[in-house]
C-alpha positions, 0 to 999 in steps of 0.5 A: 403780818397776822398769824392766827392761831386755833387756841381750843385744838389739841389735848392741852389747849388753851394752857399750852397754847398760851404758854407757847405764846408766852414763850415767844413773846419773851424772845421776839419783839417783832411786830407780827400780830397774834390772832388767838381764835377760842373761848374769850374768857378762858383766853383771858383768863390764862393770858392774865394768870401767865402775865401775858401782855402784848399790843400784838394780840387780838382775841377772837372769840369762837363759841364751838370746838371741833373735837379731835375725833369728829367727822372732818367735813361734818364738823367743820359744816355744822360748827361755823363758830368753831376755832377752826372754821373761824380760822379759815375764814380769816384766812379766806378772807385776807384778815390772817396771813397764815393759820396754825392749829394742833387740832383736829387734823382731817378738819385742818386739811378739809379746811385748807383744801376748801377754803384757801384751796390748792395752788393751781397746777398743783394735783394734790398738796402734801405734807411732810415731816422732818427727819433728824439726820446724824450731821446735825442737819434735817431731812424732809420726808414727803408724803407723811399720810395726806395722799396714802395711795398716789400716782407717779405725777403726785410724787414729782410733784411732792419732790418739787414742793419738798426741794422748795421748803428744803431749799427756802425753810432748811436753807439747802442751796440745792437739795437733793431728792432721793426716791425711797424704795426697796433697792438702789437700781433704776428698775427697783421697787413696785409699780408706783416707784418703777413708774414714778423714777423716770418722770422724777429723773426728767424733773428739771425743777429737782435734783433727783439722785435716784433711789434711797432706802430705809437705811438711808433716811437718817444720813446725809444721802438726800435732803428731801426723801419722797413717797407715798402717804401710806410708806411715809405714815408708817415711817413717821410714827416708826420714827416717833416710837424711837423717841418714846423708846429712848425716853422710857429708857433714861438714854440721854443722846444728843441725836435721838433728843432731836426726835422731840417733835416739840423742837420743830413745831408743826408741820406745813401744808404744801401746796396750798394757797397760804401757810397752814401748819398742823401741830400735834395733839399732844403739842405743849408750850414749845411746839406752840412757839416753833410752829408760831416761828415757822409760819413766820419764816414761811410768809418772810420768804414768800415760800407760797409765792416761790411754789406759785411760781414754780408751778407755772412751769411744766413739771 
């Protein structure tokens, strides 16, 4: 399998991207090929500096970079030789099996939707985020910002996508799905959650347990928690602030240390035709290493194939 990496995206690229590859190669002797996309001379210099040499590595030169604050659609159209544009070309043409970037999130989403496109039957792809539970396991929150406004049918599909990810990547046999709401009782909430509840309840592809509240997010009540992206993004940023606060106060706590996003690398775009993994803009070496591992696991488990099979059925 060929894993393409945007070496130029992110605040600390390409140095941290190279260091992440070094970490990956130190602990993995698998035959995956790494396609490093970016400034060839800069990448070669860094590979030499960090003594990273492997037959698994191929450098693909990109003469342009899409900045973190550039308009996604405009930048992709005008910068065809950027590392992100080339990454999606490789993915769409079959020369890469997965694509990873910690660069411009908007450009990554536009590239995913217009180059490899949504899986047939998926109304809107989604992105999720990991929530460290008190029992030591991980929960998944979907959506976390891609879809700020949703229809009830979207939430039902997010639940299916999240359930498949939790089952095949997080290794839950029968992941429980909860609808984030302001009360546990059926009929609670706003127009969206009231309309989504019966659709989720009737969805035979998921193990829906009903409403979950904010206090349930870090417990073992549900493995996948579903909401529209406005709520999800607010919750995600709050979770990130907890980790920042704990670090600033010098608190060393096993549970709160797991709020460090670097441990998980990045989040996949669920519902598109090939694995696309988006990292945080401040990703360091550990995050890059774990994004590579996530891409490999998604390919080994054929998560995209399982999603395609699921969406051949009525949702």
